[in-house]
C-alpha positions as CSV (number, residue, x, y, z in Angstrom):
1,X,-0.2,0.1,0.3
2,X,1.3,3.7,-0.9
3,X,1.6,6.0,2.4
4,X,3.1,9.0,3.3
5,X,5.9,6.8,5.4
6,X,7.3,3.7,6.1
7,X,5.4,1.5,8.5
8,X,4.1,-2.1,9.6
9,X,0.5,-2.1,9.8
10,X,-0.8,-5.7,10.6
11,X,-4.2,-6.8,9.6
12,X,-6.4,-9.8,10.0
13,X,-6.3,-12.0,6.5
14,X,-10.3,-12.6,5.8
15,X,-9.9,-16.2,4.6
16,X,-8.7,-16.6,8.0
17,X,-10.8,-15.0,9.9
18,X,-13.4,-17.0,8.0
19,X,-12.2,-20.3,8.6
20,X,-11.6,-20.0,12.3
21,X,-15.7,-18.1,12.9
22,X,-16.8,-21.3,11.0
23,X,-15.4,-23.2,13.6
24,X,-16.6,-21.1,16.1
25,X,-19.8,-21.5,15.3
26,X,-20.0,-25.3,15.0
27,X,-18.3,-25.2,19.0
28,X,-21.2,-22.8,20.0
29,X,-23.8,-25.6,18.3
30,X,-22.0,-28.5,20.4
31,X,-20.8,-27.0,23.8
32,X,-22.4,-25.6,27.0
33,X,-19.5,-22.4,26.7
34,X,-17.6,-21.5,24.2
35,X,-13.8,-20.0,24.8
36,X,-11.3,-18.9,21.8
37,X,-7.8,-17.8,22.2
38,X,-5.6,-15.9,20.1
39,X,-2.0,-16.5,21.3
40,X,-0.3,-13.0,20.2
41,X,2.4,-11.6,21.8
42,X,1.0,-7.6,21.6
43,X,3.7,-4.6,21.9
44,X,2.8,-1.6,22.7
45,X,0.2,0.3,24.7
46,X,-3.3,0.0,22.9
47,X,-5.3,-2.8,21.3
48,X,-4.0,-3.3,17.9
49,X,-7.0,-3.2,14.9
50,X,-6.5,-6.6,13.9
51,X,-7.3,-8.2,17.3
52,X,-9.7,-5.5,18.1
53,X,-11.1,-7.3,14.7
54,X,-11.0,-11.0,15.6
55,X,-11.9,-10.3,19.4
56,X,-16.3,-9.3,18.4
57,X,-15.9,-11.3,15.1
58,X,-15.6,-14.5,17.5
59,X,-18.6,-13.5,20.0
60,X,-20.6,-12.6,17.1
61,X,-20.1,-15.9,15.8
62,X,-21.0,-17.2,19.5
63,X,-18.1,-17.5,21.6
64,X,-18.9,-16.6,24.9
65,X,-15.2,-15.6,26.4
66,X,-12.7,-14.4,24.1
67,X,-9.1,-13.4,25.6
68,X,-5.3,-13.0,24.3
69,X,-2.8,-14.9,25.7
70,X,1.2,-14.6,25.8
71,X,0.4,-10.9,25.9
72,X,0.4,-7.4,28.1
73,X,-2.9,-7.0,30.1
74,X,-5.1,-4.3,28.3
75,X,-7.8,-4.7,30.0
76,X,-12.0,-6.1,30.1
77,X,-14.9,-5.5,27.5
78,X,-18.0,-6.4,28.1
79,X,-19.3,-6.5,24.5
80,X,-22.8,-8.4,23.7
81,X,-22.7,-9.8,27.3
82,X,-20.1,-11.7,26.6
83,X,-16.1,-11.2,27.8
84,X,-13.1,-10.0,25.6
85,X,-10.3,-9.8,28.4
86,X,-7.4,-8.3,26.5
87,X,-4.6,-10.1,27.3
88,X,-3.6,-12.6,30.1
89,X,-0.1,-12.8,31.3
90,X,2.1,-15.7,30.8
91,X,2.9,-17.2,33.6
92,X,5.9,-20.1,34.1
93,X,7.4,-20.7,30.3
94,X,7.9,-23.9,29.3
95,X,11.1,-22.9,27.7
96,X,12.4,-22.1,31.2
97,X,13.2,-25.7,32.0
98,X,14.7,-27.1,28.8
99,X,18.0,-29.3,29.3
100,X,19.0,-29.2,25.1
101,X,20.1,-26.3,23.3
102,X,21.5,-26.5,19.8
103,X,24.7,-24.9,19.3
104,X,24.4,-22.8,17.0
105,X,22.1,-21.0,19.8
106,X,24.5,-21.7,21.9
107,X,27.2,-19.3,19.5
108,X,24.5,-16.2,19.3
109,X,24.9,-16.0,23.2
110,X,28.7,-16.0,23.2
111,X,28.5,-19.5,25.2
112,X,30.6,-22.1,24.9
113,X,29.0,-24.3,22.5
114,X,29.7,-27.4,24.6
115,X,28.1,-25.9,27.7
116,X,25.0,-25.7,29.7
117,X,21.7,-24.9,28.6
118,X,21.8,-23.0,31.5
119,X,24.5,-21.0,30.5
120,X,22.1,-20.2,27.6
121,X,18.5,-19.3,29.8
122,X,20.9,-17.4,31.8
123,X,22.3,-15.3,29.0
124,X,19.2,-14.9,27.2
125,X,17.2,-13.7,30.5
126,X,20.6,-11.2,31.2
127,X,20.2,-9.6,27.8
128,X,16.2,-9.4,28.2
129,X,16.4,-7.8,31.3
130,X,18.6,-4.9,29.6
131,X,15.8,-4.9,27.0
132,X,13.0,-4.2,29.3
133,X,15.9,-1.4,30.8
134,X,15.5,0.4,27.5
135,X,12.0,-0.2,26.9
136,X,8.4,1.4,27.7
137,X,8.5,-1.3,30.3
138,X,6.7,1.4,33.2
139,X,3.2,1.0,31.6
140,X,3.3,-2.9,31.9
141,X,2.2,-4.5,34.6
142,X,4.7,-6.9,35.2
143,X,6.8,-3.9,35.6
144,X,4.6,-3.7,39.1
145,X,5.9,-6.6,40.4
146,X,2.2,-8.7,40.1
147,X,0.3,-9.5,37.2
148,X,-3.4,-11.5,37.4
149,X,-5.5,-14.1,36.2
150,X,-9.1,-14.2,35.2
151,X,-12.5,-16.7,36.1
152,X,-15.1,-16.1,34.2
153,X,-18.1,-17.3,36.1
154,X,-21.3,-18.1,34.4
155,X,-24.6,-19.2,36.1
156,X,-26.7,-21.9,35.9
157,X,-27.8,-21.2,32.0
158,X,-24.4,-20.5,31.1
159,X,-24.9,-17.0,31.0
160,X,-21.6,-15.0,31.8
161,X,-22.7,-13.1,35.5
162,X,-19.3,-12.0,36.6
163,X,-15.5,-11.3,35.7
164,X,-13.3,-11.8,39.1
165,X,-9.2,-10.7,38.6
166,X,-6.7,-12.3,41.0
167,X,-3.8,-10.9,41.4
168,X,-1.0,-12.8,41.5
169,X,3.2,-12.0,42.5
170,X,5.5,-13.3,40.4
171,X,7.9,-15.7,42.8
172,X,12.0,-14.0,43.4
173,X,14.8,-15.6,43.4
174,X,16.5,-17.8,40.5
175,X,15.9,-17.3,36.5
176,X,14.0,-21.5,36.5
177,X,10.9,-20.1,39.3
178,X,10.6,-16.9,37.1
179,X,7.1,-16.6,36.3
180,X,5.5,-19.4,38.9
181,X,2.4,-17.3,40.5
182,X,2.1,-16.7,44.1
183,X,-1.6,-15.3,46.0
184,X,-0.1,-11.7,47.4
185,X,-1.8,-11.0,50.7
186,X,-5.2,-9.2,49.6
187,X,-4.5,-5.3,50.6
188,X,-0.4,-5.8,49.3
189,X,1.4,-3.1,47.9
190,X,1.4,-5.7,44.6
191,X,-2.1,-6.5,45.1
192,X,-3.2,-2.9,44.4
193,X,-1.4,-2.3,41.9
194,X,-2.4,-5.4,40.0
195,X,-6.2,-4.4,40.7
196,X,-5.8,-0.2,39.9
197,X,-3.9,-0.9,36.8
198,X,-6.7,-3.2,35.6
199,X,-9.3,-0.7,36.9
200,X,-7.2,1.9,34.4
201,X,-7.2,-0.3,31.5
202,X,-10.5,-1.1,31.5
203,X,-11.4,2.3,31.6
204,X,-11.2,2.8,28.0
205,X,-14.0,0.2,27.0
206,X,-16.5,1.8,29.7
207,X,-15.9,-1.6,32.2
208,X,-16.1,-1.0,36.0
209,X,-13.7,-2.6,38.0
210,X,-15.0,-3.1,42.4
211,X,-12.3,-4.3,44.4
212,X,-13.5,-6.7,46.5
213,X,-12.2,-8.8,49.2
214,X,-9.0,-8.5,47.6
215,X,-9.8,-9.4,44.0
216,X,-11.1,-7.3,40.8
217,X,-14.9,-7.9,39.7
218,X,-16.6,-7.1,36.5
219,X,-20.3,-7.6,37.3
220,X,-22.8,-8.3,34.7
221,X,-25.9,-8.2,36.9
């Protein structure tokens, strides 16, 4: 596309959308509750247009819950009485526990080709930490020392009743415990920061988040 300046603008491919929507419609006829997840490591602020198109499209096709995993938490939207959860942050990463790394990967981080897989993982973790220091990490929930999981509660008619936002505190310590979640004390600094963040990023969607008994509540009743 011809533009005034060079840019990278992702957009959804309609044939892919149509194929996925077909499967959502199939699931709607076969299940009480339909959940659609998109693995997308979205970065930066706001909701990318292709995610906005996809998330609303799967709800129109019959899904009850949409969520994006592996990205940053970007808030909760209620659309047609259904849940759109823009970003369920990752917890434990499988790649933190690998025991074999190709020699070509070892050389990328300056490690000995015959070295330990842990050497590669340590070097990668150090590089990632340096990159976060140079990037806009202050706006990310993880920078507050916490994250969250979302629990969707349905009534006996399988209608969405509420969404509970449970703050979590990642464990400290060595790299191989990265992302293992801990339940923070209600009212603790990390719990308050996570819930405040959750409420703030949900505001643009007109979604109020009430803090009750140490968790965030999005009520549909």
